DSSP file (Angstrom, degrees, kcal/mol; ACC not computed):
  #  RESIDUE AA STRUCTURE BP1 BP2  ACC     N-H-->O    O-->H-N    N-H-->O    O-->H-N    TCO  KAPPA ALPHA  PHI   PSI    X-CA   Y-CA   Z-CA
    1    1 A M              0   0    0      0, 0.0     2,-0.3     0, 0.0     0, 0.0   0.000 360.0 360.0 360.0 137.0  112.9  120.3  108.6
    2    2 A G        -     0   0    0      2,-0.0     2,-0.4     0, 0.0     0, 0.0  -0.787 360.0-151.9-114.9 161.7  111.4  122.1  105.6
    3    3 A L        -     0   0    0     -2,-0.3     2,-0.5     2,-0.0    17,-0.0  -0.982   8.0-173.5-137.4 123.2  111.2  125.8  104.8
    4    4 A D        -     0   0    0     -2,-0.4     2,-0.6    12,-0.1    -2,-0.0  -0.975  12.8-154.4-114.9 121.1  108.6  127.5  102.8
    5    5 A L        -     0   0    0     -2,-0.5    -2,-0.0    15,-0.0     8,-0.0  -0.851   8.1-158.0 -97.8 121.1  109.2  131.2  102.0
    6    6 A V        -     0   0    0     -2,-0.6    10,-0.3     7,-0.1     9,-0.1  -0.860  13.6-133.4-103.4 121.4  106.0  133.1  101.4
    7    7 A P        -     0   0    0      0, 0.0     6,-0.2     0, 0.0    -1,-0.0  -0.369  19.5-123.0 -70.5 150.5  106.4  136.3   99.4
    8    8 A D    >   -     0   0    0      4,-2.8     3,-2.2     1,-0.1     5,-0.0  -0.080  45.8 -76.7 -79.0-170.7  104.6  139.4  100.6
    9    9 A S  T 3  S+     0   0    0      1,-0.3    -1,-0.1     2,-0.1     0, 0.0   0.672 134.5  53.0 -64.9 -15.5  102.1  141.4   98.6
   10   10 A H  T 3  S-     0   0    0      2,-0.1    -1,-0.3     0, 0.0     3,-0.1   0.311 120.0-107.5 -99.5   5.6  105.0  142.9   96.6
   11   11 A G  S <  S+     0   0    0     -3,-2.2     2,-0.3     1,-0.3    -2,-0.1   0.598  76.5 135.1  81.1  11.0  106.5  139.5   95.7
   12   12 A Q        -     0   0    0      1,-0.1    -4,-2.8    -6,-0.1    -1,-0.3  -0.660  44.1-163.2 -95.6 149.2  109.4  139.9   98.1
   13   13 A I     >  +     0   0    0     -2,-0.3     4,-2.7    -6,-0.2     5,-0.2   0.214  59.5 109.9-112.3  13.2  110.7  137.2  100.6
   14   14 A T  H  > S+     0   0    0      1,-0.2     4,-2.0     2,-0.2     5,-0.1   0.910  81.0  46.6 -56.6 -46.7  112.7  139.6  102.8
   15   15 A S  H  > S+     0   0    0      1,-0.2     4,-2.0     2,-0.2    -1,-0.2   0.906 112.4  49.7 -64.1 -42.7  110.3  139.3  105.7
   16   16 A S  H  > S+     0   0    0    -10,-0.3     4,-2.4     1,-0.2    -2,-0.2   0.888 109.2  53.0 -64.3 -38.4  110.2  135.5  105.4
   17   17 A L  H  X S+     0   0    0     -4,-2.7     4,-2.5     2,-0.2    -1,-0.2   0.891 106.6  52.5 -63.8 -38.6  114.0  135.3  105.3
   18   18 A E  H  X S+     0   0    0     -4,-2.0     4,-2.2     2,-0.2    -1,-0.2   0.913 109.5  48.7 -64.3 -42.0  114.2  137.3  108.5
   19   19 A V  H  X S+     0   0    0     -4,-2.0     4,-2.6     1,-0.2    -2,-0.2   0.922 111.3  50.8 -60.3 -43.7  111.8  134.9  110.2
   20   20 A A  H  X S+     0   0    0     -4,-2.4     4,-2.5     1,-0.2    -2,-0.2   0.897 109.0  51.0 -62.3 -40.8  113.8  132.0  109.0
   21   21 A R  H  X S+     0   0    0     -4,-2.5     4,-2.5     2,-0.2    -1,-0.2   0.912 111.1  47.7 -62.5 -43.2  117.1  133.5  110.3
   22   22 A Q  H  X S+     0   0    0     -4,-2.2     4,-1.4     2,-0.2    -2,-0.2   0.902 112.2  49.3 -66.2 -41.1  115.6  134.0  113.7
   23   23 A L  H  < S+     0   0    0     -4,-2.6     7,-0.3     1,-0.2    -2,-0.2   0.920 112.8  47.9 -62.0 -43.3  114.2  130.5  113.8
   24   24 A W  H >< S+     0   0    0     -4,-2.5     3,-1.4     1,-0.2    -2,-0.2   0.903 108.5  53.4 -64.3 -41.9  117.6  129.1  112.8
   25   25 A A  H 3< S+     0   0    0     -4,-2.5    -1,-0.2     1,-0.3    -2,-0.2   0.801 122.3  30.9 -64.3 -27.7  119.5  131.2  115.4
   26   26 A N  T 3X S+     0   0    0     -4,-1.4     4,-2.3    -3,-0.2    -1,-0.3  -0.102  81.0 133.7-118.8  33.9  117.2  129.8  118.1
   27   27 A Q  H <>  +     0   0    0     -3,-1.4     4,-2.6     1,-0.2     5,-0.2   0.843  69.6  51.2 -60.1 -38.5  116.5  126.4  116.5
   28   28 A F  H  > S+     0   0    0      1,-0.2     4,-1.9     2,-0.2    -1,-0.2   0.899 111.4  48.5 -70.0 -37.5  117.1  124.3  119.7
   29   29 A L  H  > S+     0   0    0     -3,-0.3     4,-2.1     2,-0.2    -2,-0.2   0.925 113.5  47.4 -63.0 -44.5  114.8  126.5  121.7
   30   30 A W  H  X S+     0   0    0     -4,-2.3     4,-2.8    -7,-0.3    -2,-0.2   0.865 107.4  55.7 -67.0 -36.4  112.1  126.2  119.0
   31   31 A I  H  X S+     0   0    0     -4,-2.6     4,-2.4    -5,-0.2    -1,-0.2   0.942 110.6  45.5 -59.8 -46.5  112.6  122.4  118.7
   32   32 A E  H  X S+     0   0    0     -4,-1.9     4,-2.7     2,-0.2     5,-0.2   0.898 112.4  51.5 -64.0 -40.4  111.8  122.1  122.4
   33   33 A K  H  X S+     0   0    0     -4,-2.1     4,-2.7     2,-0.2     5,-0.2   0.923 111.3  47.6 -60.5 -44.9  108.8  124.5  122.1
   34   34 A V  H  X S+     0   0    0     -4,-2.8     4,-2.7     2,-0.2     5,-0.3   0.920 112.7  48.4 -65.3 -43.9  107.4  122.5  119.2
   35   35 A K  H  X S+     0   0    0     -4,-2.4     4,-2.4    -5,-0.2     5,-0.2   0.939 114.7  45.1 -60.6 -48.3  107.9  119.2  121.0
   36   36 A D  H  X S+     0   0    0     -4,-2.7     4,-2.4     2,-0.2    -2,-0.2   0.918 114.6  48.4 -63.8 -43.7  106.3  120.5  124.2
   37   37 A F  H  X S+     0   0    0     -4,-2.7     4,-2.4    -5,-0.2     5,-0.2   0.931 113.7  45.4 -62.7 -46.5  103.4  122.1  122.4
   38   38 A S  H  X S+     0   0    0     -4,-2.7     4,-2.5    -5,-0.2     5,-0.3   0.897 113.0  50.8 -67.5 -38.3  102.6  119.1  120.3
   39   39 A A  H  X S+     0   0    0     -4,-2.4     4,-1.9    -5,-0.3     5,-0.2   0.922 112.3  47.1 -63.7 -43.1  102.8  116.7  123.3
   40   40 A T  H  < S+     0   0    0     -4,-2.4     4,-0.4    -5,-0.2    -2,-0.2   0.920 118.6  40.5 -63.3 -44.5  100.5  118.9  125.3
   41   41 A R  H  < S+     0   0    0     -4,-2.4     4,-0.3    -5,-0.2    -2,-0.2   0.819 127.4  29.1 -75.0 -32.0   98.0  119.2  122.5
   42   42 A L  H  X S+     0   0    0     -4,-2.5     4,-2.4    -5,-0.2     5,-0.2   0.536  90.5  89.7-112.9  -7.6   98.0  115.7  121.2
   43   43 A L  H  X S+     0   0    0     -4,-1.9     4,-2.8    -5,-0.3     5,-0.2   0.916  90.4  49.2 -62.6 -44.5   98.9  113.3  124.0
   44   44 A D  H  > S+     0   0    0     -4,-0.4     4,-2.1     1,-0.2    -1,-0.2   0.917 112.1  49.5 -59.6 -43.3   95.3  112.7  125.1
   45   45 A L  H  > S+     0   0    0     -4,-0.3     4,-1.3     1,-0.2    -1,-0.2   0.912 113.1  46.7 -61.5 -43.6   94.3  112.0  121.6
   46   46 A K  H  X S+     0   0    0     -4,-2.4     4,-1.3     1,-0.2    -2,-0.2   0.913 111.1  50.9 -66.5 -42.4   97.2  109.5  121.2
   47   47 A N  H  X S+     0   0    0     -4,-2.8     4,-1.3     1,-0.2    -1,-0.2   0.860 106.1  56.0 -64.8 -34.4   96.5  107.8  124.5
   48   48 A E  H  < S+     0   0    0     -4,-2.1    -1,-0.2     1,-0.2    -2,-0.2   0.870 115.4  37.7 -62.9 -36.7   92.8  107.3  123.6
   49   49 A S  H  < S+     0   0    0     -4,-1.3    -1,-0.2    -3,-0.2    -2,-0.2   0.593 109.4  63.4 -92.2 -11.6   93.8  105.5  120.4
   50   50 A R  H  < S+     0   0    0     -4,-1.3     2,-0.5     1,-0.1     8,-0.5   0.837  97.3  53.4 -85.7 -32.6   96.8  103.6  121.8
   51   51 A L     <  -     0   0    0     -4,-1.3     6,-0.2     6,-0.2     2,-0.2  -0.908  65.6-164.1-111.6 126.2   95.1  101.4  124.4
   52   52 A D    >   -     0   0    0      4,-2.0     3,-1.7    -2,-0.5    -3,-0.0  -0.531  37.7-104.7 -95.2 167.9   92.2   99.1  123.7
   53   53 A A  T 3  S+     0   0    0      1,-0.3    -1,-0.1    -2,-0.2    -2,-0.0   0.815 121.0  56.8 -61.6 -30.9   89.9   97.5  126.3
   54   54 A D  T 3  S-     0   0    0      1,-0.0    25,-0.3     2,-0.0    -1,-0.3   0.347 124.7-100.5 -85.3   7.7   91.7   94.2  125.8
   55   55 A G  S <  S+     0   0    0     -3,-1.7    23,-0.9     1,-0.3    -2,-0.1   0.505  70.9 151.7  89.0   4.1   95.1   95.7  126.6
   56   56 A A  E     -A   77   0A   0     21,-0.2    -4,-2.0    22,-0.1     2,-0.3  -0.398  21.6-174.0 -67.3 145.7   96.2   96.1  123.0
   57   57 A C  E     -A   76   0A   0     19,-3.0    19,-2.1    -6,-0.2     2,-0.4  -0.963  17.6-158.5-142.4 159.5   98.7   98.9  122.5
   58   58 A E  E     -A   75   0A   0     -8,-0.5     2,-0.4    -2,-0.3    17,-0.2  -0.996   7.2-164.3-140.7 130.6  100.5  100.7  119.6
   59   59 A F  E     -A   74   0A   0     15,-3.0    15,-2.7    -2,-0.4     2,-0.5  -0.960   5.7-156.0-119.8 132.9  103.7  102.7  119.8
   60   60 A W  E     -A   73   0A   0     -2,-0.4     2,-0.3    13,-0.2    13,-0.2  -0.933  18.2-172.0-108.3 128.0  104.9  105.1  117.1
   61   61 A L  E     -A   72   0A   0     11,-3.3    11,-2.7    -2,-0.5     2,-0.3  -0.904  27.8-115.0-122.4 146.8  108.6  105.8  117.1
   62   62 A D        -     0   0    0     -2,-0.3     8,-0.1     9,-0.2    -2,-0.0  -0.620  23.4-142.3 -72.9 134.9  110.9  108.1  115.3
   63   63 A D    >   -     0   0    0     -2,-0.3     3,-1.8     7,-0.2    -1,-0.1   0.534  23.6-129.7 -80.6  -5.5  113.3  106.1  113.1
   64   64 A G  T 3   -     0   0    0      1,-0.3    -1,-0.1     2,-0.1     4,-0.1   0.829  69.2 -61.1  59.6  30.0  116.3  108.4  113.7
   65   65 A A  T >  S+     0   0    0      5,-0.1     3,-0.8     2,-0.1    -1,-0.3   0.560 110.5 123.1  71.9  11.1  116.7  108.6  109.9
   66   66 A L  T <  S+     0   0    0     -3,-1.8    -2,-0.1     1,-0.2    -1,-0.0   0.877  84.0  28.3 -67.9 -37.7  117.3  104.8  109.8
   67   67 A F  T >  S-     0   0    0      3,-0.3     3,-1.2    -4,-0.0    -1,-0.2  -0.277 128.1 -84.9-119.6  44.5  114.4  104.3  107.3
   68   68 A S  T <  S-     0   0    0     -3,-0.8    -2,-0.1     1,-0.3    -4,-0.0   0.811  89.5 -51.7  59.5  34.1  114.5  107.7  105.5
   69   69 A G  T 3  S+     0   0    0      1,-0.3    -1,-0.3    -6,-0.0    -5,-0.1   0.565  96.6 142.9  85.5   7.9  112.3  109.4  108.1
   70   70 A H    <   -     0   0    0     -3,-1.2    -1,-0.3    -7,-0.1    -3,-0.3  -0.651  52.7-114.4 -82.4 137.7  109.5  106.9  108.1
   71   71 A P        -     0   0    0      0, 0.0    17,-3.0     0, 0.0     2,-0.5  -0.337  21.4-132.3 -67.5 152.3  107.9  106.2  111.5
   72   72 A I  E     -AB  61  87A   0    -11,-2.7   -11,-3.3    15,-0.2     2,-0.5  -0.911  17.3-158.3-104.3 131.7  108.2  102.8  113.1
   73   73 A V  E     -AB  60  86A   0     13,-2.9    13,-2.3    -2,-0.5     2,-0.4  -0.954   7.4-172.5-114.0 126.1  105.0  101.3  114.5
   74   74 A V  E     -AB  59  85A   0    -15,-2.7   -15,-3.0    -2,-0.5     2,-0.3  -0.971   7.2-169.6-119.2 130.9  105.2   98.5  117.2
   75   75 A R  E     +AB  58  84A   0      9,-2.8     8,-2.6    -2,-0.4     9,-1.8  -0.854  21.7 120.1-120.2 153.7  102.1   96.7  118.3
   76   76 A G  E     -AB  57  82A   0    -19,-2.1   -19,-3.0    -2,-0.3     2,-0.3  -0.955  40.5-116.0-177.7-163.0  101.3   94.3  121.1
   77   77 A S  E  >  -AB  56  81A   0      4,-1.9     4,-2.0   -21,-0.3   -21,-0.2  -0.954  30.7-105.9-150.3 167.0   99.2   93.7  124.2
   78   78 A L  T  4 S+     0   0    0    -23,-0.9   -23,-0.1    -2,-0.3   -22,-0.1   0.877 120.4  41.5 -63.8 -37.4   99.6   93.3  127.9
   79   79 A S  T  4 S+     0   0    0    -25,-0.3    -1,-0.2     1,-0.1   -24,-0.1   0.869 125.5  31.4 -80.6 -37.5   98.9   89.6  127.6
   80   80 A D  T  4 S-     0   0    0      1,-0.3    -2,-0.2     0, 0.0    -1,-0.1   0.588  95.2-143.0 -98.4 -12.0  100.9   88.8  124.5
   81   81 A G  E  <  -B   77   0A   0     -4,-2.0    -4,-1.9     2,-0.0     2,-0.4  -0.428  60.1 -14.4  76.7-160.2  103.7   91.3  124.7
   82   82 A L  E     +B   76   0A   0     -6,-0.2    -6,-0.3     1,-0.1     3,-0.1  -0.628  66.4 164.2 -80.6 130.0  105.1   92.9  121.5
   83   83 A V  E     +     0   0A   0     -8,-2.6     2,-0.3    -2,-0.4    -7,-0.2   0.536  53.0  28.4-125.1 -11.8  103.9   91.0  118.5
   84   84 A D  E     -B   75   0A   0     -9,-1.8    -9,-2.8     2,-0.0     2,-0.3  -0.999  47.8-177.5-155.4 147.2  104.4   93.2  115.4
   85   85 A A  E     +B   74   0A   0     -2,-0.3     2,-0.3   -11,-0.2   -11,-0.2  -0.990  13.7 164.8-144.3 142.4  106.5   96.0  114.0
   86   86 A E  E     -B   73   0A   0    -13,-2.3   -13,-2.9    -2,-0.3     2,-0.6  -0.979  39.0-111.3-151.4 163.0  106.4   97.8  110.7
   87   87 A I  E     -B   72   0A   0     -2,-0.3   -15,-0.2   -15,-0.2     2,-0.2  -0.889  39.7-150.9 -96.5 122.8  107.6  100.9  108.9
   88   88 A A              0   0    0    -17,-3.0   -28,-0.0    -2,-0.6     0, 0.0  -0.510 360.0 360.0 -93.6 161.7  104.8  103.3  108.3
   89   89 A G              0   0    0     -2,-0.2    -1,-0.2   -19,-0.1    -2,-0.0   0.460 360.0 360.0  80.5 360.0  104.3  105.8  105.5
């Protein structure tokens, strides 16, 4: 998670800090909201690009900090099974 504090028109970050405090206090709720929102908005797009007419598929996985936060990509097809894996990014 990253945090960017944006100063107001007077160069103060008080307002940004208050938002950050509220987000931190409710971080687990916000994490779930972000996951649900992104899944709802992006799932159709991902599914369109994940399956080819020949049954090829591609899965992107969170590395769980195993590879410094880089996604893991696994490729395969219905007929061949899983055939390739790489660290993306």
